[in-house]
N, C-alpha and C positions, 0 to 999 in steps of 0.2 A: 815586925810592920806597923805596929804603933809608933815607932820610934821614927820609920820613914815617913810616915804621916805628919809626926811633928817637924820633922826636918824641913819638910815640902811646906808647912804651913808659915815657918817663921823666913822662908828663903825668900828675900826682895824681888817686888815686881818690877820687871825689866820696864815694863809701860811707864810705869809711876816714876821710877828713877828717871827715865828719860825726859818725863814732863818737868818733872825738876829742875833738870839741867838744863833744857830749854827756858824755862820760867828765870834760873838765873843769870843765863846770858843776855837776857832780853830784859833785865832789870835796869841796866844803864838807859836804854835807849826809853823805857818807860817812863823812868825819872826826869829823861829830858822833854819828853812830851807833857808830862804833866805840869812843868815848868813853864815851858814855853807856850804851851796852848791852852791845858785845861784852868790854869790860875789865870790867863787872863781872858778865857769864856766867862768865868764865876766872876770876876771882876766886872765885866762888860753888862751882864745880868744884874748885879747888885746895883750897878750906876744906874740901870733903867727903872727902878724901883727904888730909888735913893730917898724919895719922899714919902714911901710906905703905904703909895697908893699906885694904881693903874693909868693916872691919867695921862701920863705919857703916850700909853698905848692906847687910850681912847683917841688921842689926840692923830695919832697915825692913822688909827681905823675910823676915823669919822670925817677928817679935812679933805676935802676933795682932791685938793693938790697931792697931796702925799699918796693916795688911794691911787691918783691918776698915773703918777710917775713909777711907781710902782708894777701897775698895769703895762704899763710903756716897757720897763724893762723885762717883764715876762713876755711881751709880745714879741720886741726885738730878738730875746734870747730863742722864742720858737722859729722865727723866723730864719736866724743864723742857724741853726740846728737842720732845718729841713733843707734849706740853700747847700751846707754842707754835706748832708746826706747824700743829695743827688749827685753833688759833685765828687764825693769820696769813695763811692761803691764803684764807678767804673776805673777808678784809679786804683782801689786795691784789686780788682778782678784783672788788670792789667799786669799788675805786679805780680799776681801770682802766675800769670800764664806767660811772662815774659822769659826772655834770656836771662842767662845770670850777667851779662853785660847791660841789658835792659833794665834789670832789677838794681843793679849796684847805681847807674845813671840817675834811676828814679829816684830811689832812697835819697842819691845825694841832693836833687832839687828840693826833695821834700823836706829833709831835715835842714837846709840850707838857711830859712828863717831863723831858727832855733840860734844860729851862731851871731844874730843881731839883736838888739835890744828891741823891744817892743815901740819904745820911743823914735827910735831912729824912723822904724818903719813905719810910723803913723807921719813922720815929718816927710818921709820920701811919698805916702801917698797924698799927702797935701800939694807935692810940686807936681804930682801927675794929675789931679783931678781939679785941681784951679781953674780959675776963668780963664787965666792965659796960660794954663799947664800945659804938659805935654800932650796930654789926650786931645784938649779942645784945639790947641795949636793944629796937630795932625789933622784933625777932621776936618777945621776950617780950609788948609792946604788942600785937602783932599775933594774941596767943594761940596761935601755932605751937610755942612750946617752953615748957615749965616751969621748966627750969634752964638757965643757960649754956651753948652750945657750948663744946667745947675747939679753939678756933680759933688759939689761941697757945700761944709756947715748944713747938710740936711739929712735925714735918715737915710738917704740913698749912699751916703760917703761913710756913715758910720757902719753900715751894713756890709759894704765892701772892704775897710778896713779889718772887720771883725773876723769877717769868714776867712780874709786872709791870715791871719793870726790861728785860727781854731782849725784849719783844714785838716793840718798833720794830726790833730787828735781827734779826727774821726776816721782818717785813712788807716791809721794803725791797728786800733781794735778790729775793724773790720778787716783788714788783710791777715790779722792773725787766727779770725775765725775761720775766713775762705782756706787758709793754709792747711787748717785741722781735717777738711773734708777730703775723703778718699776719692781721688779722679776717677777711680774706677766705677763708681756710681752713676756717675753722669756718662759715662761711655757705654755702660751698662743699658741706661734708660734709651740712650741715642741707637743702640743697637736693637733695642728693641721695638726701635719705631717711633719713637717720640722726639718731634720735633725740637729744634735748640729751646725754644721759649718756653716749652712746656717742662722739658728737664732743669730749665733757670728755676722756673715757678714751683717745682715740685720736688726738689732736692737741694739747689744751691742755696735759694734765698730764705726756706726754713733752718737750714742747718746753720747758716749765717746770722740769724736773727741774734743769738746773744750776743755777736760782736758787735751788731748793729744798735742795739739798746744800750750797750756799754759805752759806745761812740757817743750816742745822743746823750746820755747821763752826763758823760765827761763834758762836752762842747755846753748844753745847756747850764750846766751849774757854772761852769767858769765864766760864760758869757754873762751872768746875772750878775758879776762881782766887777764887770769891766770898768775901767776909769780913764784913763789915758785916751786910749782910742776914740771913746765919745765925745770926751771933754776939746779934742784938738779938732777932732773931724766935724764935730757936731757944731762947733762954733757956739755954744749956748744956747741953739734952737733944738737940740735932742737933748732932753736930760734922763740920766738913768738913777736910782736910787743911791748907787755907791758916789755920783756926784752930790745927791742932795744929801746925804751922811757927812761928804766933805764939807759942804757948806755950811751945815750947823755947826761945825766946829770951829772953822775959820772964820767966818763971819760974825756968827751969832754966840759964838763960846755957849753953845747950849750942848754939854756934853750928855746931859742926861737923854734928851731927847735923841741925839745922834745915836745913845746905846740903844734906846729902843727902838728905832729904825734899822740898828743893825740887829737888832735881836729876831727883829719878822723879818727880816731877809734871811737869816739862819734858818728860822722855822719853815717858810717857803722852801727856801734850797732842800731841806730835810726832806720834807714832806714830797717833794718831786723827786729827790733821789729814792726815797723808800719807794713811790709808785712805780719809777722805773724798775728798782730792785726786783719787785715782785712780777712785772714783767717779764724781766731778763730770767728769772728763775721759771716761769712757765714756758718762756722759749726753750730754756735750758731742757727742762722736762720732755719738751715736746721731738725734740731734736733725737732724744734718747730712743 
């Protein structure tokens, strides 16, 4: 009996062996991430405090211009997130309930923008939204307007362009969450006399909240760093924090302050991501 116990004690743990194997396999990827992401991030942080003080952060926090631009970037991110959510949820529900041909067709049009660069799509919107663009010409030909609508070089044009880019990022997480919901739950609720809207409010919506929060986090975080779309569609009248960072480097060669602004943007992004992560965790536990 003691010999058996000794043999059992020295037997390798399969769980730890599996963990060591997985760590060994992940080592090349971790090294690549460390070289291409962690090191530049540390370099960015060191540049923001290169003079040994926090004067760059003080400038970013106290100057009205930079605070206003940061808040405007957050505001645009929130508006884009809400618009994408309102548009994406019905699309995701349709993708779940439609036929196989409808699903393939819907996913084709949903993923089609990914086959074109953001720059090309932004120029396409400039052609559509300009004072002599396709939309204004069509509205004038129909007699609905007398003067061109201001659709370009303002916040409206920026929102349209960003929503067009970010909509698939909202649809796919919500679709994945809806796909995991057992359709028998809704049928059971309707069979017990619940109207369709109540079945949606009490079953479908709560169980899909993890996908909603994941899509909102993804859309908001990516929107905060948008550069090409607001730079072109905004025409210099709509400023986002990424454009301000680029301006500090290109025009003023102030790398230290640009690094401080980028660090502020990173902190805000991580804070919002952490908050949405907590909400997602709460929604996941509620769904169980």
